[in-house]
C-alpha positions in Angstrom: 0.0 0.0 0.0 3.1 1.9 0.5 4.5 1.9 -3.1 2.9 3.3 -6.5 1.0 1.4 -8.5 3.7 0.4 -11.3 6.0 -0.5 -8.7 6.1 -4.6 -7.4 6.8 -4.9 -3.6 9.3 -7.1 -2.5 7.0 -9.1 0.0 4.4 -10.1 -2.8 7.5 -12.8 -3.9 9.9 -12.8 -1.0 9.7 -14.5 2.3 11.7 -12.3 4.8 14.0 -14.8 5.2 14.9 -14.9 1.2 16.8 -13.4 -1.0 16.7 -15.5 -4.4 13.2 -17.3 -5.4 12.2 -19.2 -8.4 8.9 -19.0 -10.1 7.2 -20.8 -13.4 5.9 -18.0 -15.2 1.5 -17.9 -15.2 0.7 -18.2 -18.8 -2.4 -16.6 -20.3 -2.0 -13.5 -18.4 -0.5 -10.2 -20.0 1.6 -8.4 -17.5 1.3 -4.6 -17.8 4.3 -2.4 -17.7 5.8 -2.6 -14.2 8.7 -2.7 -12.1 10.7 -3.6 -8.9 13.5 -3.0 -6.2 15.1 -6.7 -7.1 17.1 -7.7 -10.4 15.4 -10.7 -12.5 16.7 -13.4 -14.4 14.0 -14.7 -17.3 15.0 -18.0 -18.9 12.5 -19.4 -21.8 12.8 -22.9 -21.0 10.8 -23.8 -23.9 8.8 -21.6 -26.7 9.2 -17.9 -26.4 8.6 -15.1 -24.4 8.0 -11.3 -25.8 8.6 -8.5 -23.3 8.8 -4.9 -23.9 11.6 -3.3 -22.0 11.8 0.4 -21.6 9.5 1.3 -24.6 11.8 -1.6 -26.5 10.1 -5.0 -28.1 12.2 -8.2 -27.6 11.5 -11.3 -28.2 13.3 -14.3 -26.5 13.6 -18.1 -28.1 14.3 -21.2 -26.3 17.0 -21.5 -24.2 17.5 -17.2 -23.8 18.2 -15.5 -20.9 17.1 -11.9 -20.4 18.9 -10.0 -17.0 16.7 -7.1 -15.6 18.0 -4.1 -13.7 16.3 -3.0 -10.6 13.5 -0.6 -11.8 13.6 -1.4 -14.9 10.0 -0.5 -16.9 8.7 -3.7 -18.3 5.8 -5.6 -19.8 5.3 -9.1 -20.9 2.9 -10.6 -23.4 1.0 -13.3 -22.6 2.3 -17.0 -22.4 0.8 -19.7 -24.5 0.4 -23.3 -24.3 3.5 -24.3 -25.1 5.6 -21.5 -23.6 7.4 -21.8 -20.2 9.3 -19.5 -18.9 11.2 -19.4 -15.7 11.5 -16.3 -13.8 14.2 -16.2 -10.7 14.3 -12.7 -8.9 17.4 -11.6 -6.8 17.3 -9.3 -3.9 19.6 -7.0 -4.0 21.2 -8.2 -0.9 21.9 -11.6 -2.3 24.7 -10.1 -4.6 26.9 -9.7 -1.2 30.6 -9.0 -1.6 31.1 -12.4 -1.3 29.3 -13.2 -4.5 30.6 -9.9 -6.3 34.4 -11.4 -5.5 33.3 -14.5 -7.0 32.2 -12.8 -10.8 35.6 -10.3 -10.2 37.1 -12.0 -12.9 34.8 -9.9 -15.5 33.5 -6.7 -15.7 30.0 -7.4 -17.5 28.0 -9.0 -14.4 30.0 -6.7 -11.8 29.3 -3.5 -13.4 25.9 -4.7 -13.9 25.4 -5.7 -10.3 27.2 -2.8 -8.8 24.8 -0.1 -10.8 22.2 -2.4 -10.0 23.1 -2.3 -6.4 24.7 1.1 -5.2 23.8 3.8 -8.4 20.7 6.0 -8.8 20.1 5.4 -12.2 17.8 7.7 -14.6 17.6 4.4 -16.7 17.8 0.9 -16.1 19.6 -1.2 -18.0 19.1 -4.9 -19.2 21.2 -7.9 -21.0 19.9 -10.5 -23.1 21.8 -14.0 -23.5 21.2 -16.4 -26.3 21.8 -19.2 -24.5 20.4 -21.9 -27.2 23.8 -23.1 -28.5 25.1 -23.5 -25.0 24.4 -27.1 -23.6 25.1 -26.6 -20.1 22.8 -24.0 -19.0 19.4 -26.2 -19.1 20.8 -29.0 -16.9 21.9 -26.3 -14.5 19.0 -24.4 -14.2 16.5 -28.0 -13.8 19.5 -28.7 -10.9 18.9 -25.3 -9.5 14.9 -25.5 -9.6 15.2 -29.1 -8.1 16.9 -28.1 -4.7 14.9 -24.7 -4.6 11.4 -26.9 -4.5 13.0 -30.1 -2.7 15.4 -28.5 0.0 17.8 -31.0 1.0 21.1 -30.9 2.9 22.7 -28.1 1.9 20.2 -26.5 -0.4 21.1 -22.8 -0.4 25.4 -23.1 -0.4 23.7 -25.7 -3.7 21.6 -23.0 -5.3 24.6 -20.5 -4.8 27.0 -23.0 -6.7 24.5 -23.5 -9.3 23.8 -20.1 -9.5 27.5 -19.1 -10.0 28.0 -21.1 -12.6 24.9 -20.3 -14.3 26.2 -16.9 -14.8 29.6 -18.3 -15.8 28.0 -19.9 -18.3 25.8 -17.0 -19.6 29.2 -14.9 -19.6 30.7 -17.4 -22.1 27.5 -17.0 -24.1 28.2 -13.2 -24.0 31.6 -13.1 -25.1 31.1 -15.6 -28.1 28.2 -13.7 -29.5 29.3 -11.3 -32.0 30.6 -8.0 -31.0 27.8 -5.5 -32.5 25.8 -7.5 -29.8 27.7 -6.2 -27.0 27.5 -3.4 -25.2 30.8 -1.6 -23.5 31.1 -1.9 -20.1 33.5 0.0 -17.2 36.1 -1.8 -15.7 34.8 -2.6 -12.2 36.1 -5.8 -11.2 38.4 -3.8 -9.0 35.2 -2.3 -6.7 34.5 -5.6 -5.8 37.9 -6.3 -4.6 37.6 -2.8 -2.6 34.3 -3.5 -1.3 35.7 -6.8 0.0 38.1 -5.4 1.5 36.7 -2.6 3.4 34.0 -5.5 4.8 36.7 -7.3 6.3 38.9 -4.8 7.7 35.4 -2.0 8.3 36.6 -1.7 12.1 39.7 -0.1 11.7 40.4 0.9 8.0 41.0 4.6 6.8 40.7 6.1 3.8 44.8 6.2 3.3 45.2 2.4 3.7 42.2 1.5 1.9 44.1 3.6 -1.4 47.7 2.0 0.0 46.0 -1.3 -0.3 45.3 -0.7 -4.3 48.6 1.2 -4.7 46.1 4.7 -5.2 46.2 8.0 -4.1 43.8 8.7 -1.4 41.8 11.2 -3.6 41.9 9.1 -6.9 40.4 6.4 -4.3 37.7 9.1 -3.6 36.8 9.6 -6.5 36.5 6.2 -7.8 33.9 5.1 -5.1 32.0 8.3 -5.8 32.0 7.6 -9.5 31.1 4.0 -9.3 29.1 3.4 -6.1 27.7 7.4 -5.6 29.1 7.4 -2.2 31.8 8.7 0.0 34.1 6.4 1.6 32.7 7.2 5.0 
């Protein structure tokens, strides 16, 4: 009741202790333009999925993924009888520094998640991954769904591991795509390293110590944090 009508509240999907949720997209329903404060990953298990993202028509084929930023405005056309779309919803808190560290070897996803979590953006972004030629992704999705819907010993760790593998395969898919399909990204892998260092040493670090640890001048580190995170060191 406290949110504008076009913003889907987290409580609609997440239990208080959940940071990641897997849902089968309903058929025979048109979803009008909306946004949400969490990150969404759509996967077309079979059939197709037509969305309008920031006013642009995006058609996903079987095997495709679409990673949607927080606050991105999108609508989804009605899914038909043979369309199976899996929605993977992730709170911002799911992408803690430990998770970002796992992705620190690449700039595409590090850039995406840091922007989603820390930046106040005028326009949100999305990334489409054409995964129909990758034979590892579908089994990984099947495995993570089995763990989510049939909880077993160490289910949480298993889901986190599967999601890391899924994002790794998506990066491989993206890197193999034609260059004209790719968008430029900033070098932000170092930001995840800085965040991890700050989280580990938060009790007694100073700006000067942190800058020295990464061989930066303190003024440069200040600008780096402000530019990429929209926040000061403090």
